[in-house]
Structure formats: C-alpha cells, structure tokens
C-alpha positions as CSV (number, residue, x, y, z in Angstrom):
1,M,125.2,175.4,57.8
2,K,124.6,177.5,54.6
3,Q,126.8,180.3,53.5
4,I,124.0,182.8,54.4
5,N,124.3,181.7,58.1
6,F,128.1,182.3,57.8
7,I,127.3,185.9,56.6
8,V,124.7,186.4,59.4
9,L,127.3,185.4,62.0
10,A,129.7,187.9,60.4
11,I,127.1,190.7,60.6
12,I,126.4,189.9,64.2
13,G,130.2,190.0,65.0
14,L,130.6,193.3,63.2
15,G,127.6,194.7,65.0
16,L,129.1,193.7,68.4
17,R,132.3,195.5,67.5
18,L,130.8,198.6,66.1
19,W,127.9,199.1,68.5
20,L,129.0,197.8,71.9
21,V,132.8,198.0,71.9
22,P,132.9,201.9,71.6
23,Q,130.6,202.0,74.6
24,W,132.8,199.7,76.6
25,V,136.3,200.8,75.8
26,D,138.3,204.1,75.9
27,A,140.2,204.2,72.6
28,M,143.2,206.1,74.2
29,K,143.2,204.5,77.6
30,A,146.4,202.4,77.0
31,D,149.7,204.0,77.9
32,D,151.2,203.7,74.4
33,S,148.0,204.7,72.4
34,A,149.0,208.4,72.6
35,Q,152.5,207.5,71.2
36,F,151.0,205.6,68.2
37,N,148.6,208.5,67.6
38,Q,151.5,211.0,67.6
39,Y,153.4,208.9,65.1
40,A,150.4,208.9,62.8
41,V,149.7,212.6,63.2
42,N,153.3,213.5,62.4
43,L,153.3,211.2,59.3
44,V,150.1,213.0,58.0
45,Q,151.0,216.5,58.9
46,H,154.8,216.6,58.6
47,G,155.7,213.4,56.7
48,V,158.1,212.4,59.5
49,F,158.1,209.1,61.4
50,S,158.4,210.5,65.0
51,D,156.5,210.6,68.3
52,D,157.8,214.1,69.0
53,A,154.9,216.4,69.8
54,T,156.8,219.6,68.9
55,A,156.2,221.8,65.9
56,N,159.3,220.4,64.2
57,P,159.4,216.7,65.1
58,V,162.7,214.8,64.9
59,A,162.7,211.4,63.3
60,D,163.2,208.4,65.5
61,A,162.7,204.6,65.5
62,R,161.3,203.8,68.9
63,R,158.4,201.9,67.3
64,T,158.1,199.6,64.3
65,P,156.4,201.2,61.4
66,H,153.4,199.1,60.3
67,Y,150.8,200.2,62.8
68,P,151.7,203.9,62.7
69,L,151.5,203.7,58.9
70,F,148.1,202.0,59.2
71,L,146.9,204.7,61.5
72,A,148.2,207.4,59.2
73,S,146.4,205.9,56.2
74,V,143.1,206.0,58.2
75,Y,143.8,209.6,59.4
76,K,144.6,210.6,55.8
77,W,141.1,209.5,54.8
78,A,139.1,210.4,57.9
79,G,141.1,213.1,59.6
80,C,143.6,213.1,62.4
81,G,142.2,211.8,65.7
82,S,139.3,210.0,64.0
83,Y,139.3,207.1,66.5
84,R,135.9,206.0,65.4
85,A,137.2,205.4,61.9
86,V,140.1,203.4,63.3
87,Q,137.6,201.2,65.3
88,I,135.5,200.6,62.1
89,V,138.6,199.6,60.0
90,Q,140.0,197.4,62.8
91,S,136.6,195.7,63.2
92,V,136.6,194.7,59.5
93,L,140.2,193.5,59.8
94,D,139.2,191.4,62.8
95,L,136.4,189.8,60.8
96,I,139.0,188.8,58.2
97,T,141.0,187.2,61.1
98,C,137.9,185.3,62.1
99,W,137.5,184.1,58.5
100,L,141.1,182.9,58.6
101,V,140.3,181.0,61.8
102,Y,137.5,179.2,59.9
103,R,139.8,178.4,57.0
104,T,142.6,177.2,59.3
105,A,140.1,174.9,61.2
106,R,138.8,173.5,57.9
107,E,142.3,172.8,56.7
108,L,143.2,171.1,59.9
109,F,140.1,169.0,60.6
110,R,138.3,168.9,57.2
111,D,135.0,169.2,59.1
112,R,132.7,172.1,58.3
113,L,131.1,172.2,61.7
114,V,134.4,172.5,63.5
115,G,135.2,175.4,61.2
116,Y,132.0,177.2,62.0
117,W,132.4,176.6,65.7
118,S,135.9,178.0,65.5
119,Y,134.6,181.0,63.6
120,G,131.9,181.7,66.1
121,T,134.3,181.3,69.0
122,A,136.7,183.8,67.5
123,L,133.8,186.3,67.0
124,I,133.1,186.4,70.7
125,A,136.7,186.0,72.0
126,T,137.2,188.7,74.6
127,P,140.7,189.9,73.5
128,L,139.8,190.0,69.8
129,V,136.7,191.9,70.4
130,A,138.1,194.4,72.9
131,F,141.2,195.4,71.0
132,T,139.2,196.5,67.9
133,G,138.3,199.5,70.0
134,Y,141.8,200.6,71.0
135,V,144.4,202.6,69.2
136,L,146.8,199.6,69.6
137,P,148.5,197.2,67.1
138,E,147.0,194.0,68.5
139,T,144.3,193.7,65.9
140,L,146.7,194.1,63.0
141,A,149.3,191.8,64.7
142,T,146.7,189.1,65.2
143,L,145.7,189.3,61.5
144,W,149.3,188.8,60.3
145,T,150.0,186.1,62.8
146,T,146.9,184.1,61.9
147,L,147.7,184.5,58.2
148,A,151.3,183.2,58.9
149,V,150.0,180.2,60.8
150,F,147.5,179.4,58.0
151,C,150.2,179.7,55.3
152,A,152.5,177.4,57.4
153,L,149.8,174.8,57.8
154,K,149.1,174.9,54.0
155,A,152.8,174.8,53.2
156,C,153.2,171.7,55.2
157,R,150.7,169.8,53.0
158,D,150.4,171.6,49.7
159,N,153.3,171.7,47.2
160,R,152.9,175.3,46.0
161,N,155.2,178.3,46.3
162,I,152.4,180.7,47.1
163,W,152.2,179.5,50.7
164,F,155.9,180.1,51.3
165,I,155.6,183.6,49.8
166,G,152.6,184.3,52.1
167,L,154.5,182.8,55.1
168,G,157.5,185.1,54.5
169,I,155.4,188.3,54.0
170,S,153.0,187.7,56.9
171,C,155.9,186.8,59.4
172,A,157.8,190.0,58.4
173,A,154.6,192.1,58.6
174,A,153.8,190.6,62.1
175,A,157.3,191.5,63.3
176,L,157.1,195.0,61.9
177,T,153.8,195.4,63.9
178,R,154.8,193.7,67.2
179,P,158.6,193.3,67.5
180,A,158.2,190.2,69.8
181,L,156.8,188.3,66.8
182,I,160.2,188.3,65.2
183,A,160.5,184.9,66.9
184,L,157.5,183.5,65.1
185,P,159.4,181.9,62.1
186,V,161.8,180.2,64.6
187,F,158.8,178.4,66.2
188,L,157.0,177.6,62.9
189,L,160.1,176.1,61.3
190,P,160.1,172.8,63.2
191,A,156.5,172.1,62.0
192,F,157.8,171.3,58.6
193,F,159.9,168.4,59.8
194,L,157.2,166.6,61.7
195,T,155.3,165.3,58.7
196,P,156.7,163.6,55.5
197,E,155.0,166.1,53.3
198,G,156.3,169.1,55.1
199,K,159.9,167.7,55.2
200,R,159.7,167.1,51.4
201,F,158.1,170.5,50.5
202,F,160.5,172.6,52.7
203,T,163.5,172.8,50.3
204,P,166.3,175.3,50.4
205,K,164.8,177.1,47.4
206,R,161.5,177.6,49.2
207,A,163.2,178.7,52.4
208,A,165.1,181.3,50.4
209,L,161.8,182.4,48.7
210,A,160.1,182.9,52.1
211,G,163.2,184.6,53.5
212,G,163.6,186.9,50.5
213,C,159.9,188.0,50.7
214,A,160.4,188.8,54.4
215,L,163.6,190.8,53.7
216,L,161.8,192.8,51.0
217,L,159.4,194.1,53.7
218,F,162.2,194.9,56.1
219,L,164.3,196.6,53.5
220,P,162.5,200.0,53.4
221,W,162.5,200.3,57.2
222,V,166.2,199.3,57.6
223,T,167.2,201.7,54.8
224,R,165.2,204.5,56.3
225,N,167.0,204.1,59.6
226,A,170.4,203.9,58.0
227,V,169.8,207.0,55.9
228,S,167.9,209.2,58.3
229,L,169.2,208.0,61.7
230,H,172.6,206.7,60.6
231,Q,172.1,203.4,62.5
232,F,171.4,199.8,61.6
233,Q,168.1,199.0,63.3
234,V,165.8,196.2,62.2
235,L,163.1,196.6,64.9
236,G,161.9,199.2,67.4
237,A,163.7,200.0,70.6
238,S,163.3,197.6,73.5
239,R,162.1,200.5,75.8
240,A,159.7,202.3,73.5
241,T,157.8,204.5,75.9
242,A,158.9,207.1,78.5
243,L,157.4,204.8,81.2
244,D,159.8,202.0,80.1
245,Q,162.8,204.2,79.7
246,A,162.6,205.9,83.1
247,A,164.1,204.3,86.3
248,P,165.8,201.2,84.9
249,G,167.0,200.2,88.4
250,Y,163.5,200.2,89.7
251,H,162.3,198.2,86.7
252,R,165.1,195.7,87.3
253,W,164.0,195.2,90.9
254,L,160.4,194.7,89.8
255,S,161.5,192.1,87.3
256,T,162.8,190.0,90.1
257,W,159.3,189.2,91.4
258,T,156.5,190.5,89.1
259,D,154.4,187.7,87.7
260,S,151.0,189.2,87.1
261,H,149.5,192.1,85.2
262,A,147.1,192.8,88.0
263,Y,149.3,195.0,90.2
264,N,152.8,195.4,88.6
265,R,151.8,198.0,86.0
266,P,150.1,200.3,88.5
267,L,153.2,200.1,90.7
268,I,155.3,201.2,87.7
269,A,153.0,204.0,86.8
270,A,152.7,205.3,90.4
271,V,156.4,205.4,91.1
272,V,157.9,206.3,87.7
273,G,155.1,208.4,86.2
274,Q,155.7,210.2,83.0
275,G,159.4,210.6,83.5
276,T,160.3,211.1,87.2
277,A,157.4,213.2,88.6
278,F,154.2,211.8,89.9
279,K,151.2,212.7,92.1
280,P,151.4,212.2,95.9
281,D,148.2,210.3,96.1
282,Q,149.6,207.7,93.7
283,L,152.5,206.8,96.0
284,P,152.3,203.2,97.1
285,S,153.3,202.3,100.6
286,V,155.6,199.3,101.0
287,E,152.7,197.4,102.7
288,K,150.9,197.5,99.3
289,F,153.5,195.3,97.7
290,P,152.7,191.6,97.8
291,D,154.6,189.4,100.3
292,H,156.4,187.5,97.5
293,A,158.1,190.7,96.4
294,F,160.5,190.3,99.3
295,D,162.7,187.4,100.2
296,S,163.1,188.6,103.8
297,N,162.2,191.3,106.3
298,E,165.6,192.8,105.7
299,E,164.8,193.3,102.0
300,R,161.4,194.9,102.9
301,E,163.1,197.3,105.2
302,A,165.7,198.1,102.6
303,V,162.9,199.0,100.1
304,R,161.2,201.0,102.8
305,K,164.4,203.1,103.2
306,L,164.7,203.6,99.5
307,F,161.2,205.0,99.3
308,L,161.7,207.5,102.1
309,P,163.5,210.1,99.9
310,V,160.9,209.3,97.2
311,Y,158.1,210.3,99.5
312,A,160.1,213.4,100.7
313,Q,161.1,214.7,97.3
314,M,158.2,213.5,95.2
315,K,160.5,212.0,92.6
316,L,162.6,209.0,91.9
317,T,166.2,210.3,91.9
318,P,169.1,208.6,90.1
319,E,170.6,207.7,93.5
320,V,167.5,205.9,94.6
321,D,167.2,204.2,91.3
322,A,170.8,203.0,91.6
323,G,169.9,201.6,95.1
324,F,167.0,199.6,93.5
325,K,169.4,198.2,90.9
326,K,171.9,197.1,93.5
327,L,169.2,195.4,95.5
328,A,168.0,193.6,92.3
329,D,171.5,192.5,91.4
330,E,172.0,191.0,94.9
331,K,168.6,189.3,94.7
332,I,169.3,187.8,91.3
333,S,172.8,186.5,92.3
334,R,171.3,184.7,95.2
335,H,168.4,183.2,93.3
336,W,169.4,183.1,89.6
337,L,167.6,179.9,89.0
338,R,164.3,181.3,90.2
339,H,164.8,184.5,88.2
340,Y,165.7,183.0,84.9
341,V,163.8,179.7,85.0
342,A,161.0,179.4,87.6
343,L,159.7,182.9,87.3
344,P,159.4,182.9,83.5
345,L,157.6,179.5,83.7
346,F,155.1,181.0,86.1
347,R,154.6,184.0,83.9
348,M,153.7,181.7,81.0
349,V,150.9,180.4,83.1
350,M,149.7,183.8,84.2
351,L,149.7,185.2,80.6
352,W,146.8,182.8,79.8
353,A,145.2,182.8,83.3
354,E,144.9,186.6,83.5
355,P,141.3,187.6,82.9
356,M,141.1,189.9,79.8
357,G,137.9,191.6,80.7
358,Q,139.7,194.6,82.3
359,W,140.1,196.1,78.8
360,F,136.4,196.9,78.8
361,V,137.1,199.9,81.0
362,K,133.8,201.7,80.6
363,A,131.6,198.6,80.7
364,P,129.3,197.7,83.6
365,A,130.8,195.3,86.1
366,R,128.6,192.4,85.0
367,V,129.8,192.8,81.4
368,V,133.4,192.7,82.6
369,R,132.6,189.5,84.6
370,Y,131.0,187.9,81.5
371,A,133.9,188.9,79.4
372,Q,136.3,187.3,81.9
373,L,134.3,184.1,82.0
374,I,134.2,183.9,78.2
375,N,137.9,184.3,78.1
376,L,138.6,181.7,80.8
377,A,136.2,179.3,79.1
378,I,138.0,179.6,75.8
379,V,141.4,179.1,77.4
380,A,140.2,176.1,79.5
381,F,138.5,174.5,76.4
382,G,141.6,175.4,74.3
383,F,143.9,173.4,76.5
384,G,141.3,170.7,76.5
385,G,141.5,170.7,72.8
386,L,145.3,170.2,72.9
387,W,144.5,167.0,75.0
388,V,141.9,165.9,72.5
389,I,144.3,165.9,69.5
390,R,147.3,164.8,71.5
391,R,147.8,161.7,69.4
392,H,147.8,163.7,66.2
393,W,149.6,166.9,67.5
394,R,152.0,166.9,64.6
395,D,149.1,167.8,62.3
396,A,148.5,171.0,64.4
397,A,152.2,171.7,65.0
398,P,152.1,175.2,63.3
399,L,149.3,176.3,65.6
400,M,150.8,174.8,68.7
401,F,154.3,176.2,68.0
402,A,152.9,179.7,67.3
403,M,151.2,179.7,70.7
404,I,154.3,178.4,72.4
405,G,156.4,181.1,70.7
406,C,154.2,184.0,71.8
407,T,153.9,182.7,75.3
408,V,157.7,182.3,75.7
409,A,158.4,185.7,74.2
410,G,155.8,187.3,76.5
411,S,157.2,185.7,79.6
412,L,160.8,186.8,78.7
413,S,159.8,190.3,77.7
414,C,159.5,191.2,81.4
415,F,163.3,191.4,81.5
416,C,163.0,194.4,79.2
417,A,159.8,196.2,80.3
418,A,159.5,194.7,83.9
419,Y,155.8,193.9,83.6
420,V,153.8,190.9,82.5
421,D,151.4,192.0,79.8
422,P,148.7,189.6,78.5
423,R,148.6,191.5,75.3
424,V,151.6,189.5,74.0
425,V,149.5,186.3,73.6
426,V,146.6,188.1,71.9
427,P,148.0,187.4,68.4
428,V,147.6,183.6,69.0
429,Y,144.1,183.7,70.5
430,P,142.7,182.6,67.1
431,Q,144.6,179.3,67.5
432,M,143.3,178.9,71.0
433,C,139.8,179.4,69.6
434,I,140.3,176.5,67.2
435,F,141.5,174.2,69.9
436,A,138.6,175.2,72.1
437,S,136.1,174.4,69.4
438,A,137.8,171.1,68.7
439,C,137.3,170.2,72.4
440,A,133.7,171.3,72.4
441,F,133.0,169.3,69.2
442,H,134.6,166.2,70.7
443,L,132.6,166.5,73.9
444,T,129.2,166.9,72.0
445,R,130.0,164.4,69.3
446,A,131.6,161.6,71.2
447,Q,130.1,159.0,68.9
448,S,131.9,160.6,66.0
449,P,135.6,161.1,67.1
450,L,137.3,164.2,65.8
451,K,139.8,163.4,63.1
452,T,142.6,165.5,61.6
453,S,142.9,166.2,57.9
454,T,145.9,163.9,57.5
455,E,143.6,161.0,58.4
456,I,140.9,161.9,56.0
457,Y,142.7,164.2,53.6
458,E,140.8,165.3,50.6
459,P,140.7,168.4,48.4
460,D,138.8,171.2,50.0
461,Y,136.6,172.8,47.4
462,D,134.6,175.0,49.8
463,R,135.2,178.5,48.6
464,W,134.2,179.9,52.0
C-alpha cells in the first residue's frame, strides 16, 4: 500500500469523526462532562483550577489537571463552551493515536500489511471513534497510553535514551489525565526482563532517567496543591463527582454485587441523584434489582424496608445510608472471597464484553447495533490474536501487560465508585486493535505464518 492510501484512510477516519460523530453523540451527556467543562471555564475566566460554579470559585483538586488544561487551551482559542472545537481537536489527536497503532504494529511484526490493518481497525474502533465527540479525557488518555506502550516496546529492543525519556513523560501524562493509569508503569516494567535486549538496556541509570522525567510532570501539580491547598496530593480525589461522594453506604452495598455497566449506573443516579434529592419517577422498586443482588429473601426484604423511608421522604437520609453500609459489611464478612476475588474477576470479563455502542446516544438503533458488533468483533479477534502469537508472547509483552493493567485497575475501581465503567479499558483499545489485526492476517494468510520482529528483526526505514 502506498503512502497516498495511508493518507486517504486518514482522511476517511477524520471525516467519520467530524461529520457523523457530532450527529450521533451528545458532547455533554456524560455525568462528569459538566465538571470538566467547569474546570476549563474557571481556568479561562478566573485563572483558578476549580469546579466551583460560583462567581468566586475556590481552588480544589478533585480532578487531575491535564484534561481541564487541554479544554482550557481549546476554549482560550475558540471560546468557552465551544464543544465543536473540542471535537475537532480530539479527532486530530485520535488520528495521531491511530498512527501510533500503525507504528507499534510495524515495530512488533515488521510487516507493513499488518501495520495497515491495525491502522484501519483503529480508525473504526467504536470506543476510539465515539469518545472524540465527548467532553471526556478518554481520547487524551488513549493517546498518552499508546505512546507509552510504543516507547516501552522500542526501549526493549533499541539501546537509546530517547525511548526511556518518552516512556517516563507519557506514563506521567497518562496518570495526570486518568488517575487509574498510575499503575501503567508497574505493568510495563516486567516486559523489560522477558527478553535479553530489554534486560540489558534497562539499567538503573535509564530507570532513573524515566522516573525523573515523570517526576518533572508531577512536580507543578504537587507543588500547586501544597501551596494553594496546603496538602500533599499527587492525583485527584477517589470520589471526584457529587454522584460518587453522596451516599457512601449505598455505594458500598452496590459494590457487593454490581458487575455490569448496563444497570448499576442508572440505579446510582436514580437513588443518589445530584446530592440527596431525586425525581419520584426515577425511584426503582426492589423488583427492578437483579436476582443476584441478593443472597437471600431476607436480604431482599431488608433492602425493601430500607427503601420505604426513601419513597416516603424522597431522599436518601444518613440513617438509611448507614443501614445500607451495615448490610454491605455483613454481606462482605460472609462472602469475602466472592467480594474480593470472584467478583473482580467477573468484572474483568464484563469490561471487555460490554457493548460500547451505547455511547452513540443520538444515533439510530441500527447504527448502535453496528457499533456494538464492530466492538465485539474487535474484542473477539483481539483475544484470537493473543492466541496466534502465544508462542512469542514475550515480544508483545508491553502491549499485553498494558491491557492487563487497565483491566485489573478497572475491575478494582468499583470499590471506590461502586460501578463498572467500560471507559477504563478504552486507553488500551489500540493494543486490542493490533492483536485483532494480527489474528485476521493469520487467518487470511495461513500460507505465510505471522512472525514477530525478534524472529526477522531488521532496521525499519519506513518513515510512515
């Protein structure tokens, strides 16, 4: 494939994001979009990092700074509330991510066709396309994560400091965009010790170089928190929104059984609302909870009794919330192995099995179905790709460990926010696209087995 075809694919991908995505998504539909928007507005209008909507906002650190700073830079140029400008910039950033997918696949397999297939797969991947239209940090977090994985892959086989510098900067930037990605370096580190080259290249000097570059990015944020807020805080708060902060007892009870994004978030929104008040027509009856939410009929009746004053007073009082906490503590003490082991494992499966088409909230039903099918096909072929390269998995260790890290962090985050959110694995969808393309290449080119770059390693002079 010529370079002109590469550019044509990029134009098609950009057109898809700029023309169709704004018609399919509501930029401010997500619960935390308004909070990110308020941070950016306060930065532009008052120079204060805060989500306080008052005339004199008070500084806080409930969110990490990179995405609000990105939004503020767009608003500074295009005006506050210019969601269309945000969508345009995020579309361009996503194309850069797709290009990094191509470069990562080329570095791993040294096959131009696999690189182009990976690039094309990333261009149509449902999560990557959808989130370019939202005021959410997923596009930026995906870019930094993909860059970190590419730098780690290069650092394992190329004896140059530049890759360790890039690894430190991109890992820190990813964590300052999505706090859960703070675990990314922990999962990338073992990749260096699985190949002779990586073990030789990863020296204490280079580890200090990568760590020093990461610390330089954290330094302004930590210093700001220490000076302005008089507290040592490296990341954002674990409960960043009003929805997360309200009713901790009810959240704890939900965390004892929630395993899917399909119903747990609506249950939180209906009961907790924005603080403690909510609309009567949003109240769920106990019968609407799934059967696996209860271990026995006694527990179902106990929950029913707890909801009676909620229905009567139209709010979740501290006393009722304490009742849910007590119920959750008793449930966890009886089944701690299920709560801390079995349930997180099942959540890991659900994070990838959840259809991502629901983010196209304004799209026709058939478009949502097609988006879900594309997503499920990429995931299915992606796990097939892991099987295809099973004998040479060490070569792809940075990609695999990044996916494992995000999946584990996402399954455990339910203990903080009490809901399973497929967004946590979006930053590693580019790696899933690469494995999916490897599987498709293997199935269509069975007479030419797929080889990894360590088997046919040679300098890559392709500038694209």
